[in-house]
C-alpha positions in Angstrom: -24.2 -7.9 -12.1 -22.0 -5.5 -14.1 -21.3 -3.5 -10.5 -20.3 -6.9 -9.0 -17.9 -7.2 -11.7 -16.2 -4.2 -12.0 -15.8 -4.1 -8.1 -14.3 -7.6 -8.5 -12.0 -7.0 -10.9 -10.5 -3.8 -8.8 -10.3 -5.9 -6.0 -8.2 -8.3 -7.8 -6.0 -5.6 -8.9 -6.1 -4.1 -5.4 -4.5 -7.4 -4.0 -1.6 -7.2 -6.2 -0.8 -3.5 -5.9 2.5 -3.0 -3.9 0.9 0.0 -2.4 -2.3 -0.3 -1.2 -2.8 2.2 1.7 -3.7 1.5 5.0 -7.3 2.5 5.6 -6.4 5.4 7.9 -8.4 9.1 8.0 -5.6 11.4 9.9 -2.7 12.0 11.8 0.9 12.8 11.8 2.8 12.1 9.0 5.8 10.2 10.8 5.1 7.4 12.8 5.1 8.3 16.9 7.0 5.7 18.7 4.6 4.2 21.3 5.7 5.1 25.1 4.9 1.8 26.7 4.8 -1.5 25.5 1.3 -3.1 25.1 0.1 -5.6 27.5 -0.6 -9.4 26.8 -3.3 -11.4 25.5 -1.8 -11.8 22.1 -4.0 -14.3 20.5 -1.0 -15.8 18.3 1.8 -15.8 20.5 4.7 -18.0 19.3 6.2 -20.6 21.6 9.5 -19.6 23.5 13.1 -20.4 22.2 14.8 -18.8 19.2 16.9 -15.4 19.3 16.5 -12.9 21.7 15.1 -9.5 20.8 17.7 -6.4 20.1 19.1 -5.7 23.5 20.0 -2.1 22.3 16.1 -1.3 21.8 13.6 -4.1 22.5 10.8 -2.3 20.5 12.7 -2.1 17.6 11.9 -5.7 16.4 10.9 -7.2 13.0 13.0 -4.9 10.7 15.5 -5.6 7.9 18.2 -4.5 10.3 17.6 -6.9 13.1 21.0 -8.1 14.6 20.1 -12.0 14.2 21.9 -14.7 12.6 19.0 -16.1 10.4 21.1 -19.1 9.2 22.0 -20.4 12.6 18.7 -22.4 12.6 16.9 -24.7 10.3 15.1 -22.9 7.5 11.6 -21.9 8.4 8.9 -23.0 5.9 6.3 -20.0 5.1 3.5 -19.9 2.4 2.5 -16.4 0.6 -1.1 -17.3 0.8 -3.2 -14.9 -1.3 -6.8 -14.9 -2.3 -6.0 -13.6 -5.8 -3.5 -14.1 -8.0 -1.8 -11.7 -10.8 1.7 -10.7 -12.2 2.3 -8.4 -9.3 1.6 -11.0 -7.1 3.5 -13.4 -9.0 6.6 -11.2 -8.8 6.4 -10.7 -5.0 6.6 -14.6 -4.7 9.6 -14.8 -6.7 11.1 -12.1 -4.5 9.9 -13.8 -1.4 11.7 -16.8 -2.6 14.9 -15.0 -3.5 15.2 -13.1 -0.1 14.1 -16.1 2.0 16.9 -18.1 0.5 19.3 -15.5 0.4 18.9 -13.3 3.5 16.4 -14.7 6.1 17.0 -18.6 5.7 13.2 -19.0 5.0 11.9 -21.7 2.0 8.7 -20.4 0.3 5.6 -22.2 -1.4 2.6 -20.5 -2.8 -1.0 -20.9 -2.5 -4.1 -18.6 -4.5 -7.6 -19.0 -4.0 -8.4 -17.4 -7.7 -11.0 -15.2 -5.8 -12.6 -17.7 -3.9 -13.3 -16.5 -0.3 -14.7 -19.7 0.7 -11.5 -21.8 -0.8 -9.5 -19.1 0.8 -10.8 -19.7 4.3 -11.3 -23.6 4.3 -7.6 -23.8 2.8 -6.1 -22.9 6.1 -6.2 -26.2 7.7 -4.0 -27.3 4.7 -1.0 -25.4 6.0 -1.1 -26.4 9.8 2.3 -27.8 9.3 4.0 -24.7 8.0 5.8 -22.2 10.3 4.4 -19.0 8.9 1.9 -17.7 6.2 2.0 -14.1 4.6 -1.4 -13.6 4.0 -3.7 -11.1 1.7 -7.4 -11.4 2.2 -10.6 -10.0 0.9 -12.1 -7.3 2.8 -15.5 -9.0 2.3 -14.5 -12.1 4.1 -12.4 -10.0 6.7 -14.5 -11.0 9.8 -14.7 -14.8 8.9 -10.7 -15.0 8.1 -9.6 -13.2 11.2 -11.8 -15.6 13.1 -10.4 -18.8 11.6 -6.9 -17.7 12.1 -7.7 -16.3 15.7 -9.4 -19.5 16.9 -9.1 -22.6 14.7 -5.5 -21.7 13.5 -4.1 -20.2 16.7 -1.9 -23.0 17.7 -0.4 -23.8 14.1 1.2 -21.0 12.2 2.3 -17.3 12.7 0.6 -15.1 10.3 1.1 -11.8 8.9 -1.0 -9.5 6.9 0.3 -7.9 3.6 -1.6 -5.2 1.4 -4.9 -5.6 3.1 -4.9 -5.0 7.0 -7.4 -6.3 9.3 -8.9 -3.2 10.3 -12.2 -1.3 11.6 -13.1 0.5 8.9 -14.8 3.1 11.2 -12.3 3.7 13.8 -9.1 2.8 11.7 -8.2 0.2 14.6 -5.7 -2.3 13.4 -6.7 -5.9 14.4 -3.2 -7.5 13.8 0.1 -5.9 12.5 0.1 -5.2 8.6 2.7 -4.3 5.9 0.8 -1.7 3.9 1.2 2.1 2.8 -0.7 4.6 5.2 -3.6 5.6 2.8 -4.3 9.0 4.3 -0.3 9.9 4.6 0.1 9.2 0.7 -3.3 11.0 -0.2 -1.5 13.9 2.2 1.7 13.8 0.6 1.0 13.4 -3.1 -1.6 16.8 -2.8 0.7 18.5 -0.9 3.6 18.1 -3.8 1.1 19.6 -6.1 0.7 22.4 -4.0 4.3 22.9 -3.3 5.4 22.5 -7.1 2.5 23.9 -9.4 4.4 27.2 -9.9 7.5 25.3 -11.4 5.4 23.8 -14.1 2.9 27.0 -14.7 5.0 30.1 -13.7 3.9 32.5 -11.0 1.3 34.3 -12.8 -1.5 31.9 -12.2 -4.3 33.3 -9.9 -4.7 30.5 -7.3 -8.6 31.1 -7.0 -8.7 29.7 -10.7 -7.0 26.6 -9.9 -9.6 23.5 -9.2 -8.8 19.8 -8.2 -10.3 16.7 -9.3 -9.8 13.7 -7.4 -10.5 10.2 -9.3 -11.5 7.4 -6.8 -13.4 4.3 -6.2 -15.5 5.2 -2.9 -16.6 1.3 -2.8 -13.4 0.1 -2.1 -12.6 1.1 1.7 -8.9 0.9 1.2 -8.9 4.0 -1.1 -11.2 6.2 1.0 -8.4 7.5 3.4 -6.6 8.7 0.1 -9.6 10.9 -0.7 -10.0 12.3 2.5 -6.4 13.4 3.1 -6.2 15.1 -0.4 -9.4 16.6 0.2 -8.3 17.7 4.0 -4.9 19.2 2.4 -6.3 20.7 -0.6 -8.9 23.0 1.6 -6.2 23.7 3.9 -4.2 25.4 1.3 -6.9 26.9 -0.8 -10.0 26.7 1.4 -12.6 28.3 -0.9 -11.4 26.5 -4.3 -13.3 23.9 -6.1 -12.9 20.6 -5.1 -14.5 17.5 -7.0 -14.5 13.8 -7.0 -14.6 11.7 -10.1 -16.0 8.4 -8.2 -16.1 5.6 -10.7 -17.8 2.9 -8.4 -19.5 0.0 -10.1 -18.0 1.0 -13.4 -15.4 -0.6 -15.7 -12.3 2.0 -15.4 -11.4 2.6 -19.1 -10.3 5.8 -20.9 -13.6 6.5 -22.3 -15.1 6.4 -18.5 -12.3 8.9 -17.5 -12.1 11.1 -20.6 -15.9 12.0 -19.9 -15.4 12.3 -15.9 -12.6 15.1 -16.9 -14.4 16.8 -19.7 -17.5 17.1 -17.7 -15.8 18.7 -15.0 -13.6 21.0 -17.2 -16.4 22.4 -19.4 -18.9 22.7 -16.5 -16.4 25.0 -14.9 -15.0 27.4 -17.1 -14.0 29.8 -14.3 -11.3 27.3 -13.4 -8.2 27.8 -15.7 -5.6 25.4 -14.0 -6.4 21.8 -12.5 -4.7 19.3 -10.0 -5.8 15.5 -10.9 -4.8 13.1 -8.2 -5.4 9.4 -8.7 -6.4 7.2 -6.0 -5.1 4.2 -7.7 -2.8 3.2 -10.4 -5.7 2.2 -12.9 -6.6 6.2 -13.7 -3.3 7.9 -14.7 -2.7 6.8 -18.0 -6.2 7.3 -19.0 -6.2 10.6 -17.3 -3.3 11.7 -19.4 -5.0 10.7 -22.3 -8.0 12.7 -21.9 -6.0 15.8 -20.9 -4.1 15.4 -24.4 -7.3 15.3 -26.2 -8.7 18.1 -24.7 -5.6 19.9 -25.4 -4.9 21.6 -21.6 -1.6 19.5 -20.9 0.1 22.8 -20.0 -2.8 23.5 -17.4 -2.9 20.4 -15.7 -0.9 18.4 -13.2 -1.7 14.6 -12.7 -0.4 12.8 -9.7 -0.9 9.4 -8.2 -1.1 7.8 -5.1 0.6 4.7 -6.2 3.5 4.6 -9.0 3.0 1.4 -11.1 0.5 3.0 -13.9 2.7 6.1 -13.5 6.1 4.7 -14.3 4.5 2.5 -16.8 4.0 5.5 -18.8 7.1 7.0 -17.9 8.8 4.1 -19.3 7.2 4.6 -22.6 8.6 7.8 -22.7 5.2 9.5 -22.0 5.0 12.2 -19.4 2.9 15.3 -20.5 0.6 16.4 -17.5 1.7 13.3 -15.5 4.5 14.6 -13.6 4.8 12.9 -10.3 3.4 10.0 -7.8 3.9 8.4 -4.6 6.9 6.0 -4.5 5.7 2.5 -3.9 8.5 -0.2 -4.9 7.7 -3.7 -4.7 10.3 -4.3 -1.9 8.7 -1.9 0.4 6.2 -4.7 0.9 8.1 -8.0 0.4 10.9 -7.0 2.7 9.3 -6.0 6.0 6.8 -8.8 5.3 9.6 -11.4 5.1 11.6 -9.3 8.4 8.3 -9.2 10.4 7.1 -13.3 9.8 10.7 -14.3 10.6 10.5 -12.1 14.4 7.1 -13.8 14.9 8.4 -17.4 14.1 11.9 -16.9 15.9 9.7 -15.5 19.2 11.5 -12.2 19.3 8.1 -10.7 18.9 4.3 -11.5 19.3 1.8 -9.7 16.9 1.4 -7.0 19.6 5.0 -5.8 20.1 6.3 -6.4 16.3 7.2 -3.0 14.8 6.1 -1.6 18.6 8.5 1.4 18.2 6.4 2.7 15.0 3.1 2.2 17.0 0.6 5.2 16.1 -2.5 6.1 18.2 -4.4 6.4 15.0 -4.2 2.8 14.5 -5.3 1.8 17.9 -2.9 0.9 20.9 -2.7 -2.9 20.3 -0.8 -3.4 16.7 1.3 -1.7 14.3 1.2 -0.6 10.4 4.6 -1.1 9.2 6.3 2.4 9.0 6.8 2.2 4.9 8.6 5.6 3.9 6.9 7.9 1.5 8.7 9.3 -1.2 7.4 11.4 -4.5 8.9 10.7 -7.6 9.3 12.5 -10.7 10.3 11.5 -14.2 13.7 12.6 -13.2 14.0 10.5 -10.2 11.8 7.4 -10.3 14.7 5.3 -12.1 17.3 5.9 -9.5 14.8 5.6 -6.8 14.0 2.2 -7.7 17.4 1.1 -7.8 18.5 2.7 -4.6 15.7 0.6 -3.2 16.8 -2.6 -4.6 20.5 -2.0 -3.5 19.5 -1.5 0.3 17.4 -4.8 0.1 19.3 -7.1 -2.1 22.7 -5.7 -1.6 23.2 -5.1 -5.3 20.0 -4.1 -7.5 21.1 -6.5 -10.3 20.0 -9.4 -8.0 16.4 -8.2 -8.0 14.1 -10.8 -9.8 12.8 -9.0 -13.0 9.3 -9.1 -14.2 
């Protein structure tokens, strides 16, 4: 029971994170455009009418910069349809309400199933009159959710995944377009940042053979596994003979004591390692990892990074840095804006699920659907504030218009 509760807790957090990474296990760090459009057979194709595609680049559709007058039509009605509810999702809903009204001529309402998968699936029928749904499902109910959307709801609303993609866990093939961070890419970039920058913190005299790496992860949550795989691949490419360790918290309550015990055990068990990289797969790890390193008195010999930003920037906002010196930038707006522009393109009829973001198609996700190409940026205590301002300025036109948490 404790294991089930722990996993359920993390799933709830995962559903609310902006940066839940796509379940990828390799490939290039930048999207590879499709060479030819994918063929028909879309299971949720919109009816005709609406604005035409971008004549300058027909495969570039579903983006914030699409050349469309969204206020030349009646408002669309869209539901932000969630399996869980938490503070992050509540904020995303407020952002979608604002952006929908001011930028895309869309009226939003909100549904959450409070973690009840049966309620989540059975309630689709209540929203047949909506033009679209932006949804986040539970991986445990992926198969049935997709069946209902494709079969029972196929003539109802348009839908688009955000945060948790419909995806084959083994082959990484997408079963529909999605807005989510590329999990392999963020694991790769965060680890490479440590490799490229450690001398800035430790100087030039550190012997590379005395550097070890700890990956904090929860392997039972499939959205985090590619982050670990990418970190390992990147680490071993740079230091093929160096120590690689995984602190797997599966089935356990993530807290300061657990993370302290993991880090203490590894550090004390490997006296030959004088310096450590710690990469955190998700936002629940950085703060307790930083406390553990402080308690052990090894701050000046450890670099902590994270594949997400929320838990890290909270520490930085409080004035706490120490060993926690970088993270992957994951502004909330990098999910909400693409999800909104994508669902509007589907409802307009300018794209089908198969042609949405087609110019960003990557072979590693299959040949039928695209993962939105969210840009990946590494942040530090010196850059994160301006980064969030810049993203908000781009999306809202003025960062001060962004809804507060």
